[in-house]
PDB file of N, CA, C and O in Angstrom, chain B, residues numbered from 101:
ATOM      1  N   MET B 101     -40.109 -65.718 -19.524  1.00  0.00           N
ATOM      2  CA  MET B 101     -39.101 -64.804 -19.477  1.00  0.00           C
ATOM      3  C   MET B 101     -37.630 -65.262 -19.531  1.00  0.00           C
ATOM      4  O   MET B 101     -37.349 -66.365 -19.063  1.00  0.00           O
ATOM      5  N   ILE B 102     -36.765 -64.558 -20.022  1.00  0.00           N
ATOM      6  CA  ILE B 102     -35.440 -65.197 -20.314  1.00  0.00           C
ATOM      7  C   ILE B 102     -34.447 -64.921 -18.896  1.00  0.00           C
ATOM      8  O   ILE B 102     -34.331 -63.842 -18.315  1.00  0.00           O
ATOM      9  N   GLU B 103     -33.838 -66.109 -18.564  1.00  0.00           N
ATOM     10  CA  GLU B 103     -33.122 -66.113 -17.529  1.00  0.00           C
ATOM     11  C   GLU B 103     -31.755 -65.705 -17.792  1.00  0.00           C
ATOM     12  O   GLU B 103     -31.204 -66.385 -18.657  1.00  0.00           O
ATOM     13  N   LEU B 104     -30.998 -64.693 -17.233  1.00  0.00           N
ATOM     14  CA  LEU B 104     -29.757 -64.362 -17.413  1.00  0.00           C
ATOM     15  C   LEU B 104     -28.760 -64.973 -16.581  1.00  0.00           C
ATOM     16  O   LEU B 104     -29.044 -65.206 -15.406  1.00  0.00           O
ATOM     17  N   ASP B 105     -27.526 -65.288 -17.080  1.00  0.00           N
ATOM     18  CA  ASP B 105     -26.439 -65.865 -16.242  1.00  0.00           C
ATOM     19  C   ASP B 105     -26.293 -64.792 -15.180  1.00  0.00           C
ATOM     20  O   ASP B 105     -26.362 -63.602 -15.489  1.00  0.00           O
ATOM     21  N   PRO B 106     -26.074 -65.229 -13.829  1.00  0.00           N
ATOM     22  CA  PRO B 106     -25.920 -64.354 -12.698  1.00  0.00           C
ATOM     23  C   PRO B 106     -24.554 -63.466 -12.987  1.00  0.00           C
ATOM     24  O   PRO B 106     -24.446 -62.429 -12.332  1.00  0.00           O
ATOM     25  N   LEU B 107     -23.654 -63.752 -13.788  1.00  0.00           N
ATOM     26  CA  LEU B 107     -22.499 -62.882 -13.965  1.00  0.00           C
ATOM     27  C   LEU B 107     -22.903 -61.941 -14.943  1.00  0.00           C
ATOM     28  O   LEU B 107     -22.327 -60.855 -14.877  1.00  0.00           O
ATOM     29  N   VAL B 108     -23.834 -62.103 -15.925  1.00  0.00           N
ATOM     30  CA  VAL B 108     -24.117 -60.974 -16.805  1.00  0.00           C
ATOM     31  C   VAL B 108     -25.245 -60.221 -16.063  1.00  0.00           C
ATOM     32  O   VAL B 108     -25.351 -59.030 -16.357  1.00  0.00           O
ATOM     33  N   ALA B 109     -25.979 -60.647 -15.283  1.00  0.00           N
ATOM     34  CA  ALA B 109     -26.892 -59.732 -14.482  1.00  0.00           C
ATOM     35  C   ALA B 109     -26.163 -58.794 -13.513  1.00  0.00           C
ATOM     36  O   ALA B 109     -26.592 -57.669 -13.258  1.00  0.00           O
ATOM     37  N   ALA B 110     -25.017 -59.317 -12.972  1.00  0.00           N
ATOM     38  CA  ALA B 110     -24.305 -58.662 -11.975  1.00  0.00           C
ATOM     39  C   ALA B 110     -23.528 -57.477 -12.883  1.00  0.00           C
ATOM     40  O   ALA B 110     -23.457 -56.330 -12.440  1.00  0.00           O
ATOM     41  N   GLY B 111     -23.029 -57.791 -14.016  1.00  0.00           N
ATOM     42  CA  GLY B 111     -22.450 -57.021 -15.117  1.00  0.00           C
ATOM     43  C   GLY B 111     -23.348 -55.888 -15.407  1.00  0.00           C
ATOM     44  O   GLY B 111     -22.904 -54.744 -15.309  1.00  0.00           O
ATOM     45  N   LEU B 112     -24.717 -56.126 -15.799  1.00  0.00           N
ATOM     46  CA  LEU B 112     -25.533 -55.190 -16.240  1.00  0.00           C
ATOM     47  C   LEU B 112     -25.856 -54.165 -15.038  1.00  0.00           C
ATOM     48  O   LEU B 112     -25.920 -52.948 -15.215  1.00  0.00           O
ATOM     49  N   GLN B 113     -26.037 -54.749 -13.891  1.00  0.00           N
ATOM     50  CA  GLN B 113     -26.408 -53.958 -12.621  1.00  0.00           C
ATOM     51  C   GLN B 113     -25.204 -52.990 -12.456  1.00  0.00           C
ATOM     52  O   GLN B 113     -25.402 -51.785 -12.304  1.00  0.00           O
ATOM     53  N   LEU B 114     -23.809 -53.585 -12.490  1.00  0.00           N
ATOM     54  CA  LEU B 114     -22.779 -52.688 -12.135  1.00  0.00           C
ATOM     55  C   LEU B 114     -22.790 -51.695 -13.272  1.00  0.00           C
ATOM     56  O   LEU B 114     -22.544 -50.538 -12.931  1.00  0.00           O
ATOM     57  N   MET B 115     -23.015 -51.898 -14.500  1.00  0.00           N
ATOM     58  CA  MET B 115     -22.961 -50.896 -15.557  1.00  0.00           C
ATOM     59  C   MET B 115     -23.942 -49.753 -15.446  1.00  0.00           C
ATOM     60  O   MET B 115     -23.630 -48.625 -15.825  1.00  0.00           O
ATOM     61  N   LEU B 116     -25.423 -50.105 -14.799  1.00  0.00           N
ATOM     62  CA  LEU B 116     -26.266 -49.201 -14.676  1.00  0.00           C
ATOM     63  C   LEU B 116     -25.882 -48.219 -13.416  1.00  0.00           C
ATOM     64  O   LEU B 116     -25.964 -46.991 -13.385  1.00  0.00           O
ATOM     65  N   VAL B 117     -25.505 -48.980 -12.543  1.00  0.00           N
ATOM     66  CA  VAL B 117     -25.110 -48.052 -11.233  1.00  0.00           C
ATOM     67  C   VAL B 117     -24.042 -47.093 -11.775  1.00  0.00           C
ATOM     68  O   VAL B 117     -24.129 -45.884 -11.563  1.00  0.00           O
ATOM     69  N   GLY B 118     -22.979 -47.662 -12.514  1.00  0.00           N
ATOM     70  CA  GLY B 118     -21.869 -46.765 -12.665  1.00  0.00           C
ATOM     71  C   GLY B 118     -22.443 -45.621 -13.798  1.00  0.00           C
ATOM     72  O   GLY B 118     -22.240 -44.419 -13.629  1.00  0.00           O
ATOM     73  N   MET B 119     -23.034 -46.049 -14.735  1.00  0.00           N
ATOM     74  CA  MET B 119     -23.652 -44.979 -15.759  1.00  0.00           C
ATOM     75  C   MET B 119     -24.604 -43.964 -14.909  1.00  0.00           C
ATOM     76  O   MET B 119     -24.613 -42.746 -15.089  1.00  0.00           O
ATOM     77  N   GLY B 120     -25.354 -44.612 -14.016  1.00  0.00           N
ATOM     78  CA  GLY B 120     -26.202 -43.377 -13.121  1.00  0.00           C
ATOM     79  C   GLY B 120     -25.190 -42.583 -12.329  1.00  0.00           C
ATOM     80  O   GLY B 120     -25.264 -41.360 -12.442  1.00  0.00           O
ATOM     81  N   THR B 121     -24.338 -43.044 -11.614  1.00  0.00           N
ATOM     82  CA  THR B 121     -23.421 -42.345 -10.912  1.00  0.00           C
ATOM     83  C   THR B 121     -22.894 -41.082 -11.669  1.00  0.00           C
ATOM     84  O   THR B 121     -23.073 -39.918 -11.311  1.00  0.00           O
ATOM     85  N   VAL B 122     -22.140 -41.552 -12.896  1.00  0.00           N
ATOM     86  CA  VAL B 122     -21.564 -40.419 -13.815  1.00  0.00           C
ATOM     87  C   VAL B 122     -22.513 -39.485 -14.133  1.00  0.00           C
ATOM     88  O   VAL B 122     -22.236 -38.294 -13.989  1.00  0.00           O
ATOM     89  N   PHE B 123     -23.909 -39.926 -14.665  1.00  0.00           N
ATOM     90  CA  PHE B 123     -24.878 -38.958 -14.893  1.00  0.00           C
ATOM     91  C   PHE B 123     -25.192 -37.964 -13.726  1.00  0.00           C
ATOM     92  O   PHE B 123     -25.363 -36.766 -13.952  1.00  0.00           O
ATOM     93  N   VAL B 124     -25.258 -38.469 -12.542  1.00  0.00           N
ATOM     94  CA  VAL B 124     -25.757 -37.589 -11.491  1.00  0.00           C
ATOM     95  C   VAL B 124     -24.495 -36.718 -11.197  1.00  0.00           C
ATOM     96  O   VAL B 124     -24.729 -35.512 -11.116  1.00  0.00           O
ATOM     97  N   PHE B 125     -23.391 -37.052 -11.048  1.00  0.00           N
ATOM     98  CA  PHE B 125     -22.300 -36.311 -11.004  1.00  0.00           C
ATOM     99  C   PHE B 125     -22.036 -35.137 -11.940  1.00  0.00           C
ATOM    100  O   PHE B 125     -21.681 -34.019 -11.569  1.00  0.00           O
ATOM    101  N   LEU B 126     -22.254 -35.529 -13.214  1.00  0.00           N
ATOM    102  CA  LEU B 126     -22.243 -34.468 -14.373  1.00  0.00           C
ATOM    103  C   LEU B 126     -23.137 -33.524 -14.259  1.00  0.00           C
ATOM    104  O   LEU B 126     -22.839 -32.350 -14.484  1.00  0.00           O
ATOM    105  N   SER B 127     -24.496 -33.943 -13.854  1.00  0.00           N
ATOM    106  CA  SER B 127     -25.565 -33.053 -13.887  1.00  0.00           C
ATOM    107  C   SER B 127     -25.502 -32.063 -12.546  1.00  0.00           C
ATOM    108  O   SER B 127     -25.959 -30.923 -12.627  1.00  0.00           O
ATOM    109  N   LEU B 128     -24.974 -32.503 -11.438  1.00  0.00           N
ATOM    110  CA  LEU B 128     -24.514 -31.615 -10.278  1.00  0.00           C
ATOM    111  C   LEU B 128     -23.473 -30.901 -10.858  1.00  0.00           C
ATOM    112  O   LEU B 128     -23.697 -29.701 -10.698  1.00  0.00           O
ATOM    113  N   LEU B 129     -22.378 -31.105 -11.493  1.00  0.00           N
ATOM    114  CA  LEU B 129     -21.397 -30.247 -12.067  1.00  0.00           C
ATOM    115  C   LEU B 129     -21.915 -29.226 -12.894  1.00  0.00           C
ATOM    116  O   LEU B 129     -21.392 -28.116 -12.792  1.00  0.00           O
ATOM    117  N   VAL B 130     -22.955 -29.405 -13.790  1.00  0.00           N
ATOM    118  CA  VAL B 130     -23.422 -28.510 -14.639  1.00  0.00           C
ATOM    119  C   VAL B 130     -24.144 -27.539 -13.869  1.00  0.00           C
ATOM    120  O   VAL B 130     -23.996 -26.338 -14.097  1.00  0.00           O
ATOM    121  N   LEU B 131     -25.038 -28.030 -12.830  1.00  0.00           N
ATOM    122  CA  LEU B 131     -25.781 -27.176 -11.956  1.00  0.00           C
ATOM    123  C   LEU B 131     -24.847 -26.361 -11.174  1.00  0.00           C
ATOM    124  O   LEU B 131     -25.214 -25.188 -11.107  1.00  0.00           O
ATOM    125  N   ALA B 132     -23.687 -26.639 -10.526  1.00  0.00           N
ATOM    126  CA  ALA B 132     -22.901 -25.841  -9.871  1.00  0.00           C
ATOM    127  C   ALA B 132     -22.113 -24.816 -10.528  1.00  0.00           C
ATOM    128  O   ALA B 132     -21.734 -23.795  -9.953  1.00  0.00           O
ATOM    129  N   VAL B 133     -21.855 -25.122 -11.827  1.00  0.00           N
ATOM    130  CA  VAL B 133     -21.111 -24.222 -12.813  1.00  0.00           C
ATOM    131  C   VAL B 133     -22.219 -23.065 -12.996  1.00  0.00           C
ATOM    132  O   VAL B 133     -21.801 -21.907 -13.019  1.00  0.00           O
ATOM    133  N   ARG B 134     -23.565 -23.293 -13.124  1.00  0.00           N
ATOM    134  CA  ARG B 134     -24.470 -22.317 -13.713  1.00  0.00           C
ATOM    135  C   ARG B 134     -24.824 -21.448 -12.456  1.00  0.00           C
ATOM    136  O   ARG B 134     -24.923 -20.231 -12.614  1.00  0.00           O
ATOM    137  N   VAL B 135     -25.021 -22.006 -11.208  1.00  0.00           N
ATOM    138  CA  VAL B 135     -25.068 -21.384 -10.186  1.00  0.00           C
ATOM    139  C   VAL B 135     -23.808 -20.257  -9.777  1.00  0.00           C
ATOM    140  O   VAL B 135     -24.004 -19.124  -9.337  1.00  0.00           O
ATOM    141  N   MET B 136     -22.460 -20.898 -10.049  1.00  0.00           N
ATOM    142  CA  MET B 136     -21.352 -19.955  -9.861  1.00  0.00           C
ATOM    143  C   MET B 136     -21.421 -18.892 -10.725  1.00  0.00           C
ATOM    144  O   MET B 136     -21.255 -17.745 -10.309  1.00  0.00           O
ATOM    145  N   SER B 137     -21.683 -19.173 -12.076  1.00  0.00           N
ATOM    146  CA  SER B 137     -21.764 -18.116 -13.134  1.00  0.00           C
ATOM    147  C   SER B 137     -22.810 -17.182 -12.786  1.00  0.00           C
ATOM    148  O   SER B 137     -22.637 -16.000 -13.081  1.00  0.00           O
ATOM    149  N   GLY B 138     -23.721 -17.492 -12.282  1.00  0.00           N
ATOM    150  CA  GLY B 138     -24.873 -16.457 -11.839  1.00  0.00           C
ATOM    151  C   GLY B 138     -24.408 -15.706 -10.787  1.00  0.00           C
ATOM    152  O   GLY B 138     -24.614 -14.493 -10.789  1.00  0.00           O
ATOM    153  N   VAL B 139     -23.786 -16.262  -9.845  1.00  0.00           N
ATOM    154  CA  VAL B 139     -23.375 -15.341  -8.545  1.00  0.00           C
ATOM    155  C   VAL B 139     -22.266 -14.478  -8.885  1.00  0.00           C
ATOM    156  O   VAL B 139     -22.213 -13.385  -8.321  1.00  0.00           O
ATOM    157  N   LEU B 140     -21.303 -14.823  -9.784  1.00  0.00           N
ATOM    158  CA  LEU B 140     -20.125 -14.077 -10.213  1.00  0.00           C
ATOM    159  C   LEU B 140     -20.509 -12.944 -11.206  1.00  0.00           C
ATOM    160  O   LEU B 140     -19.862 -11.908 -11.361  1.00  0.00           O
ATOM    161  N   GLY B 141     -21.670 -13.291 -11.868  1.00  0.00           N
ATOM    162  CA  GLY B 141     -22.149 -12.204 -12.744  1.00  0.00           C
ATOM    163  C   GLY B 141     -22.719 -11.177 -11.912  1.00  0.00           C
ATOM    164  O   GLY B 141     -22.545 -10.007 -12.252  1.00  0.00           O
ATOM    165  N   ARG B 142     -23.396 -11.450 -10.839  1.00  0.00           N
ATOM    166  CA  ARG B 142     -23.992 -10.314 -10.025  1.00  0.00           C
ATOM    167  C   ARG B 142     -22.817  -9.644  -9.304  1.00  0.00           C
ATOM    168  O   ARG B 142     -22.857  -8.418  -9.204  1.00  0.00           O
ATOM    169  N   LEU B 143     -21.783 -10.308  -8.794  1.00  0.00           N
ATOM    170  CA  LEU B 143     -20.907  -9.694  -7.870  1.00  0.00           C
ATOM    171  C   LEU B 143     -19.908  -9.076  -8.621  1.00  0.00           C
ATOM    172  O   LEU B 143     -19.620  -7.938  -8.249  1.00  0.00           O
ATOM    173  N   ALA B 144     -19.225  -9.582  -9.703  1.00  0.00           N
ATOM    174  CA  ALA B 144     -18.128  -8.935 -10.626  1.00  0.00           C
ATOM    175  C   ALA B 144     -18.727  -7.964 -11.276  1.00  0.00           C
ATOM    176  O   ALA B 144     -19.844  -8.114 -11.771  1.00  0.00           O
ATOM    177  N   PRO B 145     -17.970  -6.729 -11.355  1.00  0.00           N
ATOM    178  CA  PRO B 145     -18.356  -5.554 -12.337  1.00  0.00           C
ATOM    179  C   PRO B 145     -18.448  -6.060 -13.801  1.00  0.00           C
ATOM    180  O   PRO B 145     -17.917  -7.132 -14.094  1.00  0.00           O
ATOM    181  N   GLY B 146     -19.012  -5.428 -14.597  1.00  0.00           N
ATOM    182  CA  GLY B 146     -19.263  -5.674 -16.179  1.00  0.00           C
ATOM    183  C   GLY B 146     -17.928  -5.131 -16.709  1.00  0.00           C
ATOM    184  O   GLY B 146     -17.171  -4.447 -16.020  1.00  0.00           O
ATOM    185  N   PRO B 147     -17.672  -5.514 -18.092  1.00  0.00           N
ATOM    186  CA  PRO B 147     -16.548  -5.046 -18.724  1.00  0.00           C
ATOM    187  C   PRO B 147     -16.518  -3.565 -18.821  1.00  0.00           C
ATOM    188  O   PRO B 147     -17.560  -2.915 -18.901  1.00  0.00           O
ATOM    189  N   GLN B 148     -15.211  -2.962 -18.816  1.00  0.00           N
ATOM    190  CA  GLN B 148     -15.044  -1.598 -19.024  1.00  0.00           C
ATOM    191  C   GLN B 148     -15.308  -0.981 -20.361  1.00  0.00           C
ATOM    192  O   GLN B 148     -14.588  -1.418 -21.259  1.00  0.00           O
ATOM    193  N   GLU B 149     -16.052  -0.198 -20.647  1.00  0.00           N
ATOM    194  CA  GLU B 149     -16.226   0.385 -21.745  1.00  0.00           C
ATOM    195  C   GLU B 149     -15.322   1.387 -22.226  1.00  0.00           C
ATOM    196  O   GLU B 149     -15.156   2.353 -21.482  1.00  0.00           O
ATOM    197  N   SER B 150     -14.641   1.358 -23.424  1.00  0.00           N
ATOM    198  CA  SER B 150     -13.546   2.340 -23.817  1.00  0.00           C
ATOM    199  C   SER B 150     -14.382   3.639 -24.285  1.00  0.00           C
ATOM    200  O   SER B 150     -15.604   3.606 -24.433  1.00  0.00           O
ATOM    201  N   SER B 151     -13.628   4.735 -24.493  1.00  0.00           N
ATOM    202  CA  SER B 151     -14.260   6.053 -24.955  1.00  0.00           C
ATOM    203  C   SER B 151     -14.615   5.839 -26.331  1.00  0.00           C
ATOM    204  O   SER B 151     -13.872   5.061 -26.929  1.00  0.00           O
ATOM    205  N   ALA B 152     -15.586   6.348 -26.994  1.00  0.00           N
ATOM    206  CA  ALA B 152     -15.938   6.328 -28.327  1.00  0.00           C
ATOM    207  C   ALA B 152     -14.997   7.226 -29.290  1.00  0.00           C
ATOM    208  O   ALA B 152     -14.920   7.123 -30.514  1.00  0.00           O
ATOM    209  N   SER B 153     -14.284   8.149 -28.435  1.00  0.00           N
ATOM    210  CA  SER B 153     -13.438   9.097 -29.303  1.00  0.00           C
ATOM    211  C   SER B 153     -12.180   8.364 -29.633  1.00  0.00           C
ATOM    212  O   SER B 153     -11.525   8.770 -30.593  1.00  0.00           O
ATOM    213  N   ASP B 154     -11.792   7.403 -28.996  1.00  0.00           N
ATOM    214  CA  ASP B 154     -10.497   6.742 -29.344  1.00  0.00           C
ATOM    215  C   ASP B 154     -10.749   5.587 -30.282  1.00  0.00           C
ATOM    216  O   ASP B 154     -11.247   4.544 -29.856  1.00  0.00           O
ATOM    217  N   PRO B 155     -10.400   5.757 -31.619  1.00  0.00           N
ATOM    218  CA  PRO B 155     -10.897   4.785 -32.508  1.00  0.00           C
ATOM    219  C   PRO B 155      -9.830   3.652 -32.529  1.00  0.00           C
ATOM    220  O   PRO B 155     -10.106   2.586 -33.079  1.00  0.00           O
ATOM    221  N   SER B 156      -8.550   3.867 -31.910  1.00  0.00           N
ATOM    222  CA  SER B 156      -7.587   2.849 -32.012  1.00  0.00           C
ATOM    223  C   SER B 156      -7.622   1.730 -30.904  1.00  0.00           C
ATOM    224  O   SER B 156      -6.727   0.910 -30.697  1.00  0.00           O
ATOM    225  N   GLY B 157      -8.738   1.837 -30.273  1.00  0.00           N
ATOM    226  CA  GLY B 157      -9.081   0.901 -29.293  1.00  0.00           C
ATOM    227  C   GLY B 157      -8.246   0.835 -28.051  1.00  0.00           C
ATOM    228  O   GLY B 157      -7.905  -0.256 -27.595  1.00  0.00           O
ATOM    229  N   GLY B 158      -7.931   1.889 -27.528  1.00  0.00           N
ATOM    230  CA  GLY B 158      -6.944   2.064 -26.397  1.00  0.00           C
ATOM    231  C   GLY B 158      -5.555   1.993 -26.542  1.00  0.00           C
ATOM    232  O   GLY B 158      -4.848   2.028 -25.534  1.00  0.00           O
ATOM    233  N   VAL B 159      -5.014   1.887 -27.783  1.00  0.00           N
ATOM    234  CA  VAL B 159      -3.642   1.680 -27.893  1.00  0.00           C
ATOM    235  C   VAL B 159      -3.134   3.138 -28.065  1.00  0.00           C
ATOM    236  O   VAL B 159      -3.766   3.968 -28.718  1.00  0.00           O
ATOM    237  N   PRO B 160      -1.897   3.417 -27.410  1.00  0.00           N
ATOM    238  CA  PRO B 160      -1.388   4.746 -27.332  1.00  0.00           C
ATOM    239  C   PRO B 160      -0.985   5.142 -28.712  1.00  0.00           C
ATOM    240  O   PRO B 160      -0.647   4.218 -29.452  1.00  0.00           O
ATOM    241  N   PRO B 161      -0.963   6.365 -29.190  1.00  0.00           N
ATOM    242  CA  PRO B 161      -0.458   6.697 -30.470  1.00  0.00           C
ATOM    243  C   PRO B 161       0.832   6.491 -30.700  1.00  0.00           C
ATOM    244  O   PRO B 161       1.164   6.210 -31.851  1.00  0.00           O
ATOM    245  N   ALA B 162       1.797   6.581 -29.698  1.00  0.00           N
ATOM    246  CA  ALA B 162       3.305   6.351 -29.816  1.00  0.00           C
ATOM    247  C   ALA B 162       3.376   4.784 -30.262  1.00  0.00           C
ATOM    248  O   ALA B 162       4.132   4.425 -31.165  1.00  0.00           O
ATOM    249  N   HIS B 163       2.607   3.967 -29.624  1.00  0.00           N
ATOM    250  CA  HIS B 163       2.826   2.645 -30.261  1.00  0.00           C
ATOM    251  C   HIS B 163       2.445   2.202 -31.619  1.00  0.00           C
ATOM    252  O   HIS B 163       3.035   1.313 -32.233  1.00  0.00           O
ATOM    253  N   VAL B 164       1.205   3.015 -32.150  1.00  0.00           N
ATOM    254  CA  VAL B 164       0.744   2.720 -33.361  1.00  0.00           C
ATOM    255  C   VAL B 164       1.809   3.465 -34.285  1.00  0.00           C
ATOM    256  O   VAL B 164       1.950   2.993 -35.413  1.00  0.00           O
ATOM    257  N   ALA B 165       2.505   4.475 -33.967  1.00  0.00           N
ATOM    258  CA  ALA B 165       3.559   5.102 -34.777  1.00  0.00           C
ATOM    259  C   ALA B 165       4.646   4.275 -34.888  1.00  0.00           C
ATOM    260  O   ALA B 165       5.282   4.303 -35.942  1.00  0.00           O
ATOM    261  N   ALA B 166       5.055   3.380 -33.802  1.00  0.00           N
ATOM    262  CA  ALA B 166       6.260   2.684 -33.845  1.00  0.00           C
ATOM    263  C   ALA B 166       5.919   1.341 -34.606  1.00  0.00           C
ATOM    264  O   ALA B 166       6.768   0.789 -35.306  1.00  0.00           O
ATOM    265  N   ILE B 167       4.631   0.833 -34.440  1.00  0.00           N
ATOM    266  CA  ILE B 167       4.252  -0.462 -35.448  1.00  0.00           C
ATOM    267  C   ILE B 167       4.272   0.079 -36.929  1.00  0.00           C
ATOM    268  O   ILE B 167       4.763  -0.675 -37.769  1.00  0.00           O
ATOM    269  N   VAL B 168       3.764   1.375 -37.364  1.00  0.00           N
ATOM    270  CA  VAL B 168       3.642   1.595 -38.769  1.00  0.00           C
ATOM    271  C   VAL B 168       5.181   1.897 -39.147  1.00  0.00           C
ATOM    272  O   VAL B 168       5.512   1.595 -40.293  1.00  0.00           O
ATOM    273  N   GLY B 169       6.085   2.422 -38.357  1.00  0.00           N
ATOM    274  CA  GLY B 169       7.271   2.541 -38.689  1.00  0.00           C
ATOM    275  C   GLY B 169       8.076   1.278 -38.832  1.00  0.00           C
ATOM    276  O   GLY B 169       8.998   1.206 -39.643  1.00  0.00           O
ATOM    277  N   ALA B 170       7.743   0.319 -38.075  1.00  0.00           N
ATOM    278  CA  ALA B 170       8.496  -0.899 -38.332  1.00  0.00           C
ATOM    279  C   ALA B 170       7.977  -1.901 -39.590  1.00  0.00           C
ATOM    280  O   ALA B 170       8.648  -2.732 -40.202  1.00  0.00           O
ATOM    281  N   LEU B 171       6.769  -1.596 -39.743  1.00  0.00           N
ATOM    282  CA  LEU B 171       6.106  -2.246 -40.834  1.00  0.00           C
ATOM    283  C   LEU B 171       6.594  -1.588 -42.177  1.00  0.00           C
ATOM    284  O   LEU B 171       6.745  -2.306 -43.165  1.00  0.00           O
ATOM    285  N   GLU B 172       6.831  -0.307 -42.232  1.00  0.00           N
ATOM    286  CA  GLU B 172       7.333   0.318 -43.429  1.00  0.00           C
ATOM    287  C   GLU B 172       8.798  -0.055 -43.729  1.00  0.00           C
ATOM    288  O   GLU B 172       9.186  -0.263 -44.878  1.00  0.00           O
ATOM    289  N   LYS B 173       9.619  -0.133 -42.608  1.00  0.00           N
ATOM    290  CA  LYS B 173      10.933  -0.538 -42.622  1.00  0.00           C
ATOM    291  C   LYS B 173      10.963  -1.919 -43.104  1.00  0.00           C
ATOM    292  O   LYS B 173      11.810  -2.152 -43.966  1.00  0.00           O
ATOM    293  N   HIS B 174      10.240  -2.849 -42.741  1.00  0.00           N
ATOM    294  CA  HIS B 174      10.107  -4.240 -43.210  1.00  0.00           C
ATOM    295  C   HIS B 174       9.874  -4.456 -44.580  1.00  0.00           C
ATOM    296  O   HIS B 174      10.447  -5.315 -45.250  1.00  0.00           O
ATOM    297  N   THR B 175       8.895  -3.544 -45.049  1.00  0.00           N
ATOM    298  CA  THR B 175       8.397  -3.945 -46.498  1.00  0.00           C
ATOM    299  C   THR B 175       9.349  -3.200 -47.364  1.00  0.00           C
ATOM    300  O   THR B 175       9.317  -3.386 -48.580  1.00  0.00           O
ATOM    301  N   LYS B 176      10.190  -2.375 -46.830  1.00  0.00           N
ATOM    302  CA  LYS B 176      11.286  -1.865 -47.893  1.00  0.00           C
ATOM    303  C   LYS B 176      12.532  -2.603 -48.172  1.00  0.00           C
ATOM    304  O   LYS B 176      13.394  -2.187 -48.945  1.00  0.00           O
ATOM    305  N   ARG B 177      12.608  -3.858 -47.430  1.00  0.00           N
ATOM    306  CA  ARG B 177      13.745  -4.721 -47.434  1.00  0.00           C
ATOM    307  C   ARG B 177      13.785  -5.337 -49.006  1.00  0.00           C
ATOM    308  O   ARG B 177      14.667  -6.129 -49.337  1.00  0.00           O
TER     309      ARG B 177
END
């Protein structure tokens, strides 16, 4: 069996402990985000559905008319 220099062995041990710590922390973070997402999904109301009769997506007709007028004025320049 190959014997490693004690400094190299200590470096490998430190590397494995550090990488293990980061892996555990990130795994816990992913788990926490998934749990919070599930809890908030149950508590928060779903998205509001707009009425199907409004084809403009909830934009008032006065705003649409103002935008159309501004575009016409701009294209006539």
